[in-house]
N, C-alpha and C positions, 0 to 999 in steps of 0.2 A: 338444171338446164342452164346453158350458157347465156350470157348477156351482160350488158354494162350495168354496174350497180350505181346507185345514187344515194346521196345523203337525204334522209327524211327531213321534211320541213320542220318537224317538231324539235329538231336539234339545231336549228338555225335561229339567230335572233330576228325579230320582226324588223321591218324597214324603219329607219330613224334618220333624222337630220343630225349633222355633226358640226359642232363649232369648237374652235380652239382659240379662245381669246388670249391676248397677250397682256391685258391689264385687268386688275380686279374690278374696276368700274364696268368694264365690258361684260365680264362674267356675271356680275350682279344684275346688270340690266337684262341679260338673257334669262336669269332665274325669275326676275320680276315679270317678264313678259310671258313665260311659259308655265310658271308655277309648278303644280304637281304633275304636269306633263313632261317636265325636264328631269334629268338625272345628272349628277355631277360625276365626271370620270376622273379619278385620281389614283391611277394604278390599275384599277379594273379587276383585281383578283377575286372579288366577290360579285361585282355587278355583271361582268361579262358572262360568267357561267350562268347566272340567273336569267340573263336575257336569252341565252341559247336554249334554256329550258322553258322559256316563256313565263317564268315566274316574275319577271320584270319586263315591262313593255313601254319604256319611255318613248315619246315622240321626238325628243331632242336630247342629245348628249352634249354636255358642256365640259370639255376637256380643260382642266385648270393647270395642267403641268407645264405650260409655257409662261406662266405668270411668275416672274422672278421674285416678286415681293412675298410670295407664299412659300419660298424654298429655304427660309431662314430658320435657324435655331438661335433664340436669344436667351442669354443667361444673365440674370440680375442677382441681387443679394437675396431676394425673397422668392423668386420663382424662375422656372425655365419655361419658355414658350416655344412650342414646336408648331411651325406653320403647316398649312394644309397640304403643301407640296413636298414635305419632307418624307422620304421613304423610310420604311421601317429599319432597314440595315443602316442607313445614315444616322437615325436616332439612336440605335443601339450603340454605335461607335462614338457619337459625338455629343449627345445630349447631357451626359453625365448624371443620369438618373438611374441609380443602381437597380431598383425594383423593375423599372421598365426594361432595362437591359437583360435582367434575369428572365423576364417573361417572354421577351422577343425570341429567345432561343427556342421556345416551344411553338412559335408561330410558323406554320407551313414548312416550306423548304427554303433553302438559300435563295433559289430563283424567285420565289414569291415574296420573300422579304426584300429582295433587291428591286422589286416592282411595286409592291403594295405600300400604302402610306399609313402613318399612325392615325391621322385624322379620318382617313377613309374607314378604318376599322371602328373608330368611335361612332361615326355616322351610320355604319352598317348595323351596329347594336346587336350583334349576335350574343345571346346570353351565355354561350360557351366560349366566347372570345376572350383572349388573354388581356388585350389592351383595355377594354372597358373595365375589367376587374381591377387593373392597376390604377386607372383613373379614380375608381371608387375608393380604393384603399388609401390613396394619397390625397383625397378631398380635392381633386382637380377641378378646374373650371373649364368649361367648353365655351369658346368664343364664337358667337354667331353673328354674321355680318350680312346685311342686306342693303338695298337702296334706302331703307328707312333708318339705318343706323346700325350700331353694334350693341350687343348685350352679352352678359356673361351668365352662364347657367352652371350651377354646381353639379357635379357628376351624379350626386344622389337624387337630383331632380330631373336629370336629363333623360335617363333610361326609363321608358314607360312600360314597354312590353316587348316581346321578341321582334326585333327589327323595326321598332317604333320608338321615336324620341320626341323631345320637346321642340325640335327644329321645325320652323314653319316652312312651307313649300318654297318661299322665295329667299330663304336664308342659306348661307354657306357656312359649314363648320370650318372657319378660317384658321383656327389655332386651338391647340390644347395647352393649357397653362397648369404646370405642375409645381406645387410649393417646394422650396428648397428646405430640407430638414436634415438635422444630424441624427439619422436613424440607421438601424440595422434592419435588413430586409431578407425575405426569402420568398421564392415562388416555386410551387410544386403542382403538378397535375398528373392525372392518370388518363390514358387513352384506351380505346377498346382492346388493343393488342399489347398494351403496356410498352409502347415504343415511342420514340420521338421522331417519327418519320412523316410528319405532315398530317397526322390524323387529328380530327376534332377531339377536344377534351371531353371525357365522360364527366369528370369533376376536377376542380382545381382550387387552390388557395393562394392568395397573395397576403403577405404579412409584413407589417412595418412596425418597428418598436423603437421608442425613444427611451433612453436610459438615464437615470440619475448617476451622480458620481459614485455613489455607494453600490451601484449595480441594480438597484430596484428599477422597476418599470415605471416610467413617468407617463407615457402615452402609448396606446396600442391601437392598431387598425388591422382587422381581419376581413378580407373580402373573398367571397365564394363565387365560383363560376360553374355553370353546367347543372345547377340544382334548383333553378327557379326561372321565372319568366324574364328576369333581368339578373345581372350580377347582384349579389346580396351582401350587405354589411352585417356582420355578426356582432351587433352592438352590445347585446347582453353578455355574450362571451367575453368581449373586450373589457367590460367592467370588472370581471374577475381578476384581471391583470393589473388594475390600477394600484400603484404604490406597492406592488407585491415583489417579493424576491423570487427570481426565476428558479423553479425546480421542475423535475420531470413529473412529479405528482401533480403540481399545479397545471402544467401543460396538458396532462391527460384529462383533468377536470374541465379545462377550457374547451378541449376538443370534444369531449362528451356533450357539453352544453351547445356547442356550435352544431353538432350533428343532430341533436334532439330538437332543435328549433328551425328545421327546414322541412319543407314538404315537397320533395322532388317528384317529378313524374318519371315513369319508366319508358323505355324504348327498346328497340331490338338489341341494343348493346348492354343495357343495364336496367335493373329494376330499382324501385325507390329505396328499398332497404340496402341494396348494394351500394347505391350512391351515398347513403348515410354512413356506411362503413368506410367508404373512401374518404369522405370529408373528415371523419374522426381521425383516421390514420394520417392523412395529409396535413391536417391542422397541427396535430401533435409534432410531426416531423418538421414542419415549417417553423414552428416556434422554437424548437430545439436548434435548428439550423441558424435562425436569426440571432440566437444568444451565444453561439460558439465564438 
């Protein structure tokens, strides 16, 4: 039958107040006032779709993208600090963190990387997200700022459960601090259709290796995504690499160990055993790639 069509209310965001502060103090004051009724808008690539589906219903949006002090990438001798307003594409080009750049190639599409922010992904805390896994692998610090002051939380303590973190309602993830290391890295993931076309990862691996002059492994980090309630560090598997000479046999043993010590859930895309097989294959390949 003919007639005008309309968009259903359940695909529209609920009403909200919008603020676009130009100073950090103004933004923090808004978070202190509204607490868990406020959400920070920093790119909006995850938040806005969730609002349209009524999965997030903030009373107030605080858009931080006009705050100049949050748009910097600072590089020192010991760490790189990426501000909350730095977009993913900018960080991939200019932060100089190889593992982050490798992972960002898998994040969404070019358009979403041009809009989305690194710290926004950290705050979103999707267990299948690439950037949280990189933060975990590199022992990053998340900088949390509020009117009460600033504190640093290690990535291993920041991610609590899917989309839940150690951030208090009045705190802003103001920066991500990544240590500067002389390491070789690799990032690999598998998606439902085995493409890199913006799909969410079924499983993935971030690897960072530090080598001695004789080629032996001095330090290793393996972070897994898509196979737990948060990104996971494969600490026991990492221990097998300590002071070891890289070989394909060793990497296969490490990959077996990493896969055996996870308890992934299944979904419409993949069952638990399939995810274990993916982690086994991806870990082995990532270790080999990081030592080439």
